[in-house]
All heavy atoms as an XYZ file, in Angstrom:
846
protein
N      31.367     10.282     60.026
C      31.154      8.793     60.039
C      29.856      8.568     60.883
O      29.795      8.957     61.991
C      32.375      8.156     60.566
C      32.237      6.619     60.384
S      32.238      5.829     58.900
C      33.736      6.441     58.110
N      28.955      7.855     60.291
C      27.727      7.478     60.943
C      27.875      6.130     61.633
O      28.940      5.427     61.466
N      26.859      5.694     62.303
C      26.868      4.435     63.063
C      25.678      3.771     62.943
O      24.526      4.381     62.939
C      27.219      4.749     64.544
C      28.278      5.507     64.850
N      29.635      5.108     64.723
C      28.483      6.745     65.294
C      30.446      6.098     64.988
N      29.824      7.075     65.317
N      25.685      2.362     62.710
C      24.453      1.514     62.613
C      24.741      0.567     63.861
O      25.702      0.041     64.025
C      24.586      0.678     61.363
C      23.584     -0.459     61.386
C      22.103      0.033     61.232
C      23.804     -1.324     60.189
N      23.665      0.683     64.684
C      23.629     -0.282     65.924
C      22.627     -1.319     65.691
O      21.482     -0.996     65.343
C      23.352      0.506     67.211
O      24.339      1.571     67.245
C      23.496     -0.387     68.476
N      23.112     -2.609     65.764
C      22.251     -3.730     65.410
C      21.957     -4.620     66.548
O      22.843     -4.922     67.357
C      22.973     -4.645     64.344
C      22.260     -5.830     63.899
C      21.258     -5.713     62.957
C      22.620     -7.089     64.381
C      20.552     -6.941     62.633
C      21.957     -8.199     64.061
C      20.996     -8.199     63.094
O      20.268     -9.272     62.681
N      20.686     -4.893     66.783
C      20.355     -5.679     67.872
C      20.557     -4.923     69.187
O      20.446     -3.715     69.284
N      20.843     -5.787     70.185
C      21.056     -5.266     71.595
C      22.482     -5.081     71.896
O      22.982     -5.052     72.971
C      20.291     -6.167     72.645
C      18.878     -6.087     72.436
O      18.364     -5.114     72.078
N      18.284     -7.217     72.684
N      23.304     -4.960     70.848
C      24.784     -4.776     71.059
C      25.190     -3.371     71.270
O      24.407     -2.415     70.978
C      25.563     -5.207     69.853
O      25.295     -4.448     68.797
C      25.260     -6.703     69.492
N      26.206     -3.085     71.978
C      26.789     -1.807     72.187
C      27.780     -1.362     71.192
O      28.368     -0.362     71.367
C      27.124     -1.553     73.653
C      26.102     -1.738     74.702
O      25.038     -1.275     74.418
N      26.341     -2.176     75.837
N      28.155     -2.314     70.318
C      29.276     -1.946     69.396
C      28.676     -1.488     68.064
O      28.087     -2.358     67.252
C      30.082     -3.132     69.241
N      28.718     -0.264     67.865
C      28.104      0.191     66.576
C      29.089     -0.192     65.357
O      30.160     -0.342     65.586
C      28.032      1.757     66.813
C      29.114      2.059     67.755
C      29.152      0.884     68.583
N      28.411     -0.131     64.196
C      29.220     -0.359     62.953
C      29.326      0.933     62.332
O      28.354      1.617     62.050
C      28.441     -1.421     62.103
C      28.242     -2.780     62.771
C      29.107     -1.646     60.659
C      27.326     -3.700     62.145
N      30.549      1.350     62.054
C      30.730      2.643     61.315
C      30.493      2.484     59.940
O      30.972      1.683     59.094
C      32.283      3.023     61.518
C      32.634      3.228     62.978
O      31.742      3.573     63.737
O      33.814      3.181     63.242
N      29.755      3.484     59.442
C      29.340      3.502     57.943
C      29.360      4.998     57.596
O      28.965      5.869     58.306
C      27.820      2.992     57.703
C      27.503      3.095     56.280
C      27.775      1.509     58.254
N      29.868      5.333     56.364
C      29.814      6.628     55.803
C      28.506      7.288     55.913
O      27.525      6.592     55.698
C      30.296      6.563     54.328
C      30.331      7.965     53.709
O      31.331      8.588     53.838
O      29.299      8.316     53.057
N      28.429      8.543     56.413
C      27.134      9.158     56.596
C      26.210      9.139     55.298
O      25.087      8.772     55.507
C      27.320     10.735     56.958
C      27.706     10.861     58.330
O      27.434      9.962     59.261
O      28.287     11.973     58.656
N      26.782      9.452     54.164
C      26.009      9.532     52.978
C      25.438      8.082     52.603
O      24.205      7.938     52.212
C      26.675     10.014     51.780
N      26.294      7.053     52.810
C      25.908      5.718     52.562
C      24.876      5.289     53.580
O      23.848      4.655     53.230
C      27.063      4.790     52.478
C      26.877      3.518     51.996
C      26.444      3.466     50.516
C      28.240      2.608     51.999
N      25.045      5.645     54.808
C      24.069      5.305     55.907
C      22.658      5.952     55.670
O      21.702      5.184     55.880
C      24.755      5.764     57.203
C      23.919      5.147     58.439
C      23.873      3.719     58.504
C      24.552      5.621     59.721
N      22.641      7.157     55.194
C      21.267      7.664     54.940
C      20.623      6.876     53.822
O      19.391      6.785     53.870
C      21.401      9.219     54.585
C      21.819      9.611     53.295
C      20.112      9.947     54.878
N      21.292      6.460     52.818
C      20.701      5.563     51.793
C      20.300      4.193     52.413
O      19.281      3.681     52.089
C      21.684      5.386     50.604
C      21.929      6.490     49.767
N      22.684      7.650     50.177
C      21.357      6.928     48.573
C      22.735      8.572     49.207
N      21.858      8.128     48.327
N      21.073      3.536     53.264
C      20.766      2.439     53.883
C      19.502      2.527     54.778
O      18.656      1.672     54.746
C      21.959      1.934     54.669
C      21.695      0.521     55.464
C      21.326     -0.580     54.632
C      22.960      0.326     56.353
N      19.443      3.680     55.414
C      18.228      3.812     56.274
C      16.942      3.941     55.366
O      15.984      3.332     55.745
C      18.340      5.246     57.059
C      17.140      5.492     57.876
C      17.199      6.837     58.537
N      17.240      7.864     57.551
C      17.200      9.165     57.848
N      17.293      9.592     59.183
N      17.243     10.065     56.882
N      16.991      4.547     54.247
C      15.930      4.645     53.318
C      15.520      3.321     52.740
O      14.303      2.929     52.793
C      16.209      5.533     52.120
N      16.498      2.491     52.392
C      16.258      1.081     51.896
C      15.703      0.234     53.050
O      14.586     -0.431     52.833
C      17.478      0.431     51.428
C      17.317     -1.009     51.194
C      17.935      1.143     50.116
N      16.267      0.379     54.339
C      15.799     -0.487     55.301
C      14.338     -0.089     55.734
O      13.497     -1.053     56.001
C      16.768     -0.312     56.538
O      17.920     -0.766     56.222
C      16.296     -1.141     57.675
N      14.042      1.224     55.854
C      12.738      1.579     56.286
C      11.713      1.102     55.191
O      10.627      0.599     55.497
C      12.646      3.067     56.506
C      11.243      3.619     56.523
C      13.478      3.520     57.680
N      12.068      1.213     53.958
C      11.093      0.803     52.867
C      10.887     -0.678     52.941
O       9.743     -1.110     52.888
C      11.666      1.147     51.452
O      11.849      2.545     51.413
C      10.833      0.727     50.408
N      12.005     -1.443     53.110
C      11.849     -2.985     53.118
C      10.980     -3.296     54.363
O      10.081     -4.206     54.201
C      13.207     -3.635     53.167
C      13.936     -3.406     51.927
C      13.605     -4.262     50.802
C      13.949     -5.765     51.083
N      13.429     -6.692     50.086
N      11.346     -2.731     55.588
C      10.612     -3.222     56.799
C       9.189     -2.758     56.686
O       8.267     -3.344     57.269
C      11.329     -2.679     57.978
C      12.731     -3.295     58.220
C      13.394     -2.725     59.474
C      12.658     -4.872     58.274
N       8.824     -1.581     56.102
C       7.450     -1.140     55.993
C       6.770     -2.129     55.233
O       5.518     -2.307     55.423
C       7.487      0.412     55.394
C       6.133      0.913     55.408
C       6.096      2.350     54.911
N       6.560      2.330     53.529
C       7.589      3.218     53.016
N       8.088      4.057     53.831
N       7.947      3.188     51.858
N       7.334     -2.748     54.255
C       6.609     -3.741     53.343
C       6.712     -5.186     53.970
O       6.248     -6.104     53.413
C       7.340     -3.818     52.050
C       7.289     -2.612     51.214
C       8.130     -2.771     49.941
N       8.090     -1.590     49.197
C       8.851     -1.298     48.170
N       9.807     -2.313     47.798
N       8.792     -0.237     47.505
N       7.212     -5.228     55.289
C       7.356     -6.537     55.905
C       8.271     -7.518     55.306
O       8.110     -8.654     55.233
C       5.998     -7.271     56.204
C       5.311     -6.476     57.255
O       5.704     -6.018     58.252
N       3.902     -6.416     56.970
N       9.351     -6.900     54.678
C      10.430     -7.688     53.919
C      11.712     -7.679     54.705
O      12.231     -6.583     54.958
C      10.505     -7.165     52.576
C       9.332     -7.220     51.719
C       9.452     -6.458     50.280
O      10.545     -5.779     50.141
O       8.523     -6.493     49.579
N      12.197     -8.816     54.927
C      13.511     -8.954     55.576
C      14.546     -9.062     54.492
O      14.231     -9.467     53.344
C      13.568    -10.181     56.513
O      12.578    -10.108     57.419
N      15.772     -8.780     54.857
C      16.870     -8.949     53.846
C      18.190     -9.127     54.574
O      18.292     -8.670     55.763
C      16.883     -7.731     52.877
C      17.272     -6.452     53.439
C      18.612     -5.895     53.355
C      16.404     -5.689     54.161
C      18.914     -4.667     53.834
C      16.671     -4.474     54.761
C      17.905     -3.924     54.605
N      19.158     -9.682     53.872
C      20.550     -9.823     54.357
C      21.295     -8.473     54.093
O      21.268     -7.924     53.006
C      21.303    -10.935     53.783
N      22.059     -8.060     55.032
C      22.934     -6.826     54.869
C      24.331     -7.238     55.206
O      24.637     -7.679     56.399
C      22.476     -5.700     55.688
C      23.367     -4.441     55.759
C      23.458     -3.791     54.535
C      22.859     -3.532     56.932
N      25.334     -7.069     54.362
C      26.637     -7.268     54.611
C      27.330     -6.046     54.674
O      27.207     -5.029     53.810
C      27.300     -8.118     53.474
O      26.480     -9.380     53.448
C      28.787     -8.471     53.805
N      28.155     -5.770     55.792
C      28.847     -4.549     56.030
C      30.255     -4.869     56.413
O      30.538     -5.809     56.963
C      28.252     -3.739     57.135
C      26.819     -3.190     56.740
C      28.070     -4.459     58.489
N      31.249     -3.946     55.897
C      32.644     -4.196     56.333
C      32.698     -3.623     57.758
O      32.041     -2.621     58.160
C      33.371     -3.244     55.332
C      32.396     -2.368     54.814
C      31.037     -2.994     54.865
N      33.679     -4.129     58.535
C      33.864     -3.757     59.971
C      35.260     -3.072     59.998
O      36.047     -3.189     59.137
C      33.755     -4.876     60.865
O      34.772     -5.831     60.636
C      32.423     -5.535     60.937
N      35.533     -2.408     61.175
C      36.695     -1.617     61.368
C      37.895     -2.418     61.301
O      39.027     -1.890     61.063
C      36.567     -0.856     62.637
C      36.549     -1.728     63.810
C      37.776     -1.983     64.590
C      35.471     -2.326     64.515
C      37.951     -2.734     65.660
C      35.557     -3.092     65.442
C      36.827     -3.400     66.152
N      37.821     -3.765     61.638
C      39.017     -4.599     61.634
C      39.255     -5.254     60.300
O      40.111     -6.107     60.239
C      38.874     -5.596     62.829
C      37.686     -6.506     62.575
O      36.931     -6.428     61.758
O      37.540     -7.516     63.524
N      38.564     -4.863     59.296
C      38.902     -5.437     57.977
C      37.990     -6.696     57.635
O      38.096     -7.189     56.593
N      37.128     -7.164     58.610
C      36.411     -8.334     58.249
C      35.031     -7.799     57.760
O      34.770     -6.697     57.640
C      36.129     -9.083     59.667
O      35.386     -8.346     60.588
C      37.384     -9.676     60.148
N      34.181     -8.673     57.493
C      32.897     -8.390     56.874
C      31.821     -9.174     57.651
O      31.987    -10.352     58.078
C      32.784     -8.858     55.365
C      31.383     -8.669     54.885
C      33.852     -8.103     54.582
N      30.757     -8.547     58.129
C      29.678     -9.180     58.865
C      28.367     -9.192     57.905
O      28.127     -8.200     57.224
C      29.216     -8.429     60.093
C      30.340     -8.410     61.152
C      29.787     -7.624     62.376
O      28.613     -7.559     62.668
N      30.699     -6.981     63.111
N      27.628    -10.201     57.993
C      26.336    -10.218     57.331
C      25.247    -10.288     58.465
O      25.310    -11.151     59.418
C      26.185    -11.484     56.462
O      27.192    -11.512     55.480
C      24.836    -11.505     55.809
N      24.327     -9.254     58.416
C      23.216     -9.181     59.336
C      21.973     -9.521     58.657
O      21.734     -9.258     57.602
C      23.267     -7.663     59.944
C      24.596     -7.121     60.309
C      24.383     -5.660     60.543
C      25.111     -7.860     61.538
N      21.101    -10.125     59.486
C      19.725    -10.371     59.002
C      18.825     -9.125     59.438
O      18.703     -9.002     60.683
C      19.091    -11.712     59.465
C      17.916    -11.879     58.817
C      16.625    -12.052     59.605
C      17.540    -12.212     57.499
N      15.598    -12.329     58.780
C      16.210    -12.526     57.415
C      18.331    -12.262     56.381
C      15.452    -12.747     56.287
C      17.694    -12.538     55.141
C      16.279    -12.870     55.088
N      18.334     -8.378     58.519
C      17.525     -7.278     58.867
C      16.022     -7.606     58.892
O      15.529     -8.078     57.922
C      17.770     -6.065     57.892
C      19.266     -5.734     57.749
C      16.905     -4.916     58.301
C      19.908     -5.225     59.026
N      15.463     -7.566     60.114
C      14.069     -8.051     60.319
C      13.469     -7.013     61.267
O      14.068     -6.469     62.130
C      14.107     -9.386     60.869
C      12.668    -10.026     61.025
N      11.931     -9.838     62.155
C      11.937    -10.791     60.256
C      10.879    -10.397     61.958
N      10.807    -11.026     60.814
N      12.084     -6.860     61.216
C      11.407     -5.884     61.946
C      11.416     -6.230     63.406
O      11.367     -5.209     64.285
C       9.884     -5.858     61.608
N      11.792     -7.447     63.834
C      11.836     -7.713     65.257
C      13.208     -7.442     65.922
O      13.394     -7.551     67.104
C      11.489     -9.227     65.462
O      12.487    -10.041     64.964
N      14.223     -7.033     65.034
C      15.537     -6.811     65.492
C      15.785     -5.321     65.548
O      15.658     -4.567     64.597
C      16.654     -7.415     64.639
C      16.404     -8.974     64.483
C      18.036     -7.025     65.103
C      17.176     -9.554     63.507
N      16.112     -4.756     66.741
C      16.328     -3.374     66.864
C      17.447     -2.836     66.004
O      18.562     -3.444     65.966
C      16.659     -3.098     68.410
C      16.253     -4.371     69.061
C      16.314     -5.496     68.061
N      17.291     -1.758     65.446
C      18.284     -1.000     64.678
C      18.315      0.497     64.969
O      17.209      0.965     65.244
C      17.860     -1.135     63.152
C      18.067     -2.399     62.424
C      17.684     -2.286     60.943
C      19.537     -2.729     62.328
N      19.425      1.014     65.036
C      19.516      2.423     65.239
C      20.546      3.056     64.293
O      21.712      2.525     64.121
C      20.003      2.725     66.642
C      20.001      4.236     67.021
C      20.209      4.554     68.471
N      21.494      4.118     69.070
C      21.682      3.157     69.825
N      20.742      2.633     70.519
N      22.855      2.851     70.332
N      20.152      4.022     63.526
C      20.938      4.784     62.604
C      21.329      6.107     63.256
O      20.403      6.845     63.697
C      20.173      5.088     61.311
C      19.776      3.849     60.527
C      18.555      3.219     60.884
C      20.583      3.244     59.645
C      18.117      2.128     60.185
C      20.150      2.144     58.970
C      18.935      1.570     59.320
N      22.591      6.528     63.339
C      22.986      7.820     63.784
C      24.097      8.249     62.925
O      25.011      7.709     62.617
C      23.440      7.684     65.246
O      24.309      6.708     65.526
N      23.841      9.606     62.570
C      24.846     10.266     61.678
C      24.665     11.834     61.899
O      23.654     12.232     62.434
C      24.692      9.946     60.303
C      23.212      9.891     59.715
C      22.631     11.017     59.246
C      22.559      8.646     59.704
C      21.340     10.905     58.810
C      21.195      8.617     59.257
C      20.675      9.715     58.806
N      25.677     12.628     61.435
C      25.612     13.942     61.585
C      25.032     14.487     60.241
O      25.274     14.079     59.165
C      27.071     14.563     61.663
C      27.703     14.229     63.020
O      26.910     14.143     63.943
O      28.875     13.937     62.993
N      24.179     15.531     60.452
C      23.522     16.168     59.283
C      22.468     15.291     58.712
O      21.999     14.325     59.206
N      22.059     15.573     57.446
C      21.211     14.737     56.687
C      21.611     14.888     55.236
O      21.114     15.667     54.451
C      19.821     15.368     56.829
C      18.670     14.340     56.378
O      18.958     13.234     56.313
O      17.495     14.808     56.275
N      22.555     14.013     54.831
C      23.070     13.977     53.450
C      21.901     13.777     52.492
O      20.906     13.047     52.781
C      24.024     12.825     53.372
C      24.350     12.571     54.882
C      23.279     12.970     55.641
N      22.102     14.278     51.222
C      21.066     14.086     50.193
C      21.052     12.671     49.728
O      22.086     12.010     49.577
C      21.376     15.037     49.073
C      21.194     16.504     49.338
C      21.360     17.280     47.973
O      22.287     16.972     47.290
N      20.524     18.317     47.800
N      19.844     12.241     49.329
C      19.711     10.946     48.647
C      19.956     11.090     47.236
O      19.458     12.153     46.562
C      18.166     10.355     48.987
C      18.022      9.899     50.393
C      16.528      9.578     50.432
C      18.799      8.773     50.740
N      20.590     10.162     46.529
C      20.915     10.155     45.178
C      20.238      8.895     44.533
O      20.517      7.814     44.898
C      22.297     10.157     44.870
C      23.100     11.283     45.453
N      23.047     12.555     44.879
C      23.760     11.425     46.582
C      23.685     13.293     45.616
N      24.135     12.745     46.691
N      19.059      9.241     43.789
C      18.220      8.190     43.212
C      18.920      7.074     42.592
O      18.632      5.956     42.817
C      17.286      8.859     42.185
C      16.092      7.937     41.942
C      15.055      8.485     41.210
N      13.743      8.796     41.739
C      13.164      8.388     42.796
N      13.764      7.563     43.682
N      11.884      8.680     43.039
N      20.034      7.199     41.807
C      20.638      6.060     41.151
C      21.261      5.172     42.172
O      21.116      3.910     42.023
C      21.803      6.747     40.232
C      21.231      7.979     39.912
C      20.466      8.469     41.177
N      21.867      5.763     43.264
C      22.587      4.905     44.283
C      21.336      4.239     45.054
O      21.438      3.047     45.382
C      23.371      5.710     45.076
C      24.004      4.945     46.311
C      24.789      3.807     45.872
C      24.825      5.940     47.186
N      20.382      4.891     45.317
C      19.208      4.319     46.156
C      18.595      3.175     45.378
O      18.312      2.040     45.860
C      18.208      5.438     46.392
C      17.071      5.127     47.424
C      17.708      4.674     48.674
C      16.182      6.356     47.563
N      18.418      3.313     44.002
C      17.807      2.265     43.238
C      18.735      1.017     43.159
O      18.220     -0.050     43.282
C      17.507      2.778     41.783
N      20.037      1.306     43.145
C      20.988      0.136     43.024
C      20.975     -0.665     44.303
O      21.033     -1.836     44.249
C      22.394      0.740     42.784
C      23.459     -0.294     42.534
C      24.816      0.408     42.387
C      24.939      0.984     41.069
N      26.350      1.440     40.713
N      20.896      0.207     45.387
C      20.879     -0.558     46.785
C      19.573     -1.262     46.932
O      19.559     -2.394     47.590
C      21.104      0.493     47.784
C      22.538      1.139     47.865
S      22.790      2.386     49.031
C      22.712      1.534     50.630
N      18.437     -0.695     46.579
C      17.171     -1.375     46.717
C      17.069     -2.595     45.899
O      16.649     -3.627     46.368
C      16.041     -0.349     46.332
C      14.684     -0.740     46.704
S      14.645     -0.704     48.553
C      13.009     -1.373     48.658
N      17.596     -2.522     44.702
C      17.724     -3.771     43.729
C      18.500     -4.897     44.466
O      18.078     -6.069     44.413
C      18.321     -3.451     42.499
C      18.319     -4.580     41.460
C      18.951     -4.143     40.116
O      18.924     -2.925     39.805
O      19.366     -5.086     39.413
N      19.649     -4.536     45.035
C      20.545     -5.603     45.709
C      19.729     -6.092     46.957
O      19.855     -7.331     47.155
C      21.812     -4.850     46.112
N      19.110     -5.249     47.741
C      18.355     -5.685     48.881
C      17.251     -6.671     48.521
O      16.933     -7.575     49.336
C      17.834     -4.516     49.653
N      16.759     -6.538     47.346
C      15.710     -7.379     46.889
C      16.228     -8.728     46.288
O      15.402     -9.654     45.949
C      14.819     -6.609     45.808
C      13.991     -5.533     46.346
O      13.497     -5.731     47.545
N      13.702     -4.515     45.648
N      17.470     -8.793     46.072
C      18.119    -10.068     45.440
C      18.274    -11.111     46.538
O      18.281    -10.865     47.707
C      19.470     -9.603     44.767
O      20.370     -9.484     45.716
N      18.641    -12.329     46.044
C      18.895    -13.362     46.892
C      20.124    -13.070     47.755
O      20.184    -13.755     48.889
C      18.930    -14.717     46.174
N      21.114    -12.406     47.190
C      22.351    -12.173     47.933
C      22.200    -11.193     48.919
O      23.057    -10.974     49.886
C      23.437    -11.897     47.030
C      23.814    -13.061     46.040
O      23.729    -14.219     46.540
N      24.308    -12.777     44.800
N      21.268    -10.237     48.907
C      21.068     -9.111     49.805
C      21.901     -8.031     49.479
O      22.605     -8.018     48.326
N      21.896     -7.054     50.293
C      22.631     -5.781     50.100
C      24.051     -5.896     50.719
O      24.259     -6.085     51.921
C      21.902     -4.629     50.758
C      22.590     -3.274     50.638
C      22.912     -2.933     49.239
C      21.599     -2.294     51.211
N      25.084     -5.845     49.890
C      26.469     -5.992     50.286
C      27.274     -4.733     50.249
O      27.702     -4.372     49.184
C      27.119     -7.081     49.482
C      28.579     -7.445     49.992
O      29.095     -6.715     50.856
O      29.053     -8.446     49.522
N      27.372     -4.042     51.331
C      27.943     -2.695     51.299
C      29.494     -2.858     51.171
O      30.277     -1.753     51.108
C      27.584     -1.905     52.595
C      26.041     -1.457     52.579
C      25.880     -0.635     53.820
C      25.682     -0.743     51.426
N      30.095     -4.016     51.312
C      31.470     -4.099     51.187
C      31.935     -4.154     49.704
O      33.157     -4.080     49.341
C      32.020     -5.443     51.747
O      31.447     -6.545     51.063
N      31.033     -4.166     48.808
C      31.293     -4.098     47.448
C      31.754     -2.769     46.949
O      31.169     -1.699     47.370
C      30.160     -4.595     46.517
C      29.801     -6.060     46.859
C      28.540     -6.458     45.998
N      28.789     -6.113     44.606
C      28.840     -7.055     43.641
N      28.562     -8.350     43.982
N      29.037     -6.720     42.377
N      32.865     -2.584     46.172
C      33.187     -1.166     45.834
C      32.267     -0.440     44.957
O      32.442      0.828     44.890
C      34.557     -1.529     45.079
C      34.528     -2.967     44.658
C      33.550     -3.737     45.633
N      31.288     -1.034     44.323
C      30.342     -0.332     43.488
C      29.606      0.771     44.332
O      29.281      1.798     43.699
C      29.482     -1.158     42.779
C      28.422     -1.958     43.767
C      27.834     -3.125     43.002
O      28.420     -4.148     42.631
O      26.530     -3.066     42.769
N      29.304      0.502     45.630
C      28.526      1.514     46.279
C      29.491      2.709     46.738
O      28.968      3.827     46.643
C      27.960      0.762     47.546
C      26.916     -0.235     47.262
C      27.286     -1.495     47.360
C      25.835      0.114     46.555
C      26.409     -2.528     47.073
C      24.910     -0.840     46.154
C      25.249     -2.185     46.354
O      24.355     -3.140     45.989
N      30.677      2.385     46.947
C      31.627      3.569     47.271
C      31.726      4.405     46.021
O      31.757      5.609     46.102
C      32.963      3.007     47.826
C      34.019      4.045     48.029
C      32.783      2.287     49.112
N      31.979      3.748     44.901
C      32.217      4.556     43.587
C      30.942      5.300     43.288
O      30.935      6.459     42.735
C      32.697      3.592     42.484
O      31.747      2.646     42.104
N      29.767      4.678     43.436
C      28.475      5.408     43.195
C      28.403      6.595     44.090
O      27.869      7.682     43.545
C      27.309      4.426     43.326
O      27.387      3.457     42.323
N      28.756      6.474     45.185
C      28.683      7.496     46.197
C      29.689      8.663     45.832
O      29.297      9.961     45.846
C      28.965      7.003     47.654
C      28.750      7.974     48.777
C      27.249      8.375     48.806
C      29.009      7.221     50.088
N      30.802      8.364     45.395
C      31.812      9.310     45.003
C      31.320     10.086     43.773
O      31.528     11.242     43.655
C      33.212      8.654     44.734
C      33.915      8.147     45.939
C      35.202      7.324     45.781
O      35.442      7.036     44.581
O      35.776      7.003     46.808
N      30.795      9.323     42.786
C      30.158     10.065     41.484
C      29.030     10.944     41.935
O      28.965     12.093     41.370
C      29.680      8.996     40.640
C      30.808      8.158     39.885
C      30.283      7.028     39.122
O      29.064      6.711     39.062
N      31.138      6.274     38.515
N      28.256     10.567     42.922
C      27.141     11.394     43.264
C      27.700     12.690     43.939
O      27.251     13.800     43.722
C      26.222     10.691     44.290
N      28.698     12.581     44.804
C      29.292     13.777     45.362
C      29.918     14.642     44.352
O      29.881     15.829     44.539
C      30.399     13.330     46.468
C      29.730     12.648     47.681
C      30.912     12.288     48.615
N      30.273     11.773     49.853
C      30.849     10.857     50.623
N      31.898     10.249     50.204
N      30.242     10.388     51.696
N      30.568     14.088     43.308
C      31.180     14.886     42.245
C      30.136     15.693     41.463
O      30.217     16.790     41.259
C      31.951     14.060     41.353
C      33.285     13.556     41.964
C      33.936     12.526     40.920
O      33.601     12.472     39.829
O      34.787     11.838     41.380
N      28.931     14.950     41.191
C      27.862     15.613     40.699
C      27.256     16.790     41.420
O      26.915     17.803     40.886
C      26.681     14.684     40.209
C      27.067     13.667     39.053
C      25.952     12.643     38.865
C      27.249     14.409     37.746
N      27.147     16.465     42.711
C      26.607     17.542     43.598
C      27.582     18.711     43.655
O      27.136     19.990     43.699
C      26.432     16.983     44.952
C      25.826     17.900     45.937
C      25.658     17.311     47.406
O      25.858     16.036     47.505
N      25.010     18.020     48.175
N      28.827     18.526     43.689
C      29.888     19.624     43.640
C      29.773     20.364     42.422
O      29.787     21.633     42.486
C      31.158     19.148     43.855
O      31.275     18.262     45.113
C      32.309     20.102     43.978
N      29.622     19.790     41.318
C      29.565     20.407     39.971
C      28.268     21.246     39.924
O      28.308     22.416     39.409
C      29.604     19.373     38.773
C      29.384     20.137     37.513
C      31.080     18.791     38.822
N      27.144     20.761     40.371
C      25.972     21.461     40.161
C      25.800     22.591     41.261
O      24.809     23.346     41.087
C      24.751     20.415     40.201
O      24.696     19.848     41.602
N      26.517     22.590     42.254
C      26.353     23.619     43.310
C      26.915     24.953     42.957
O      27.476     25.215     42.073
C      26.999     23.127     44.608
């Protein structure tokens, strides 16, 4: 399980490592383009938080290893981050896309 630390808080948000590596790629791309976006993440207590991702707000991504990026999932997340609703990781479509990517990786290995 990886961690996303937002702002100056000491309370990290737990995110699956593979999903977090995709989120890092989307975030770096958006911020490199000077584009802010809304990010919605589920929290450990079952609630959902929406964060405003902006270059002026400190972010820290920490995870074990370096999971592979899967282009279809990355494209889906980037498209969502570019939308008016932002990227909502609480939606089941990201978990199912991640599971499919893992199955394909297992089959091809």
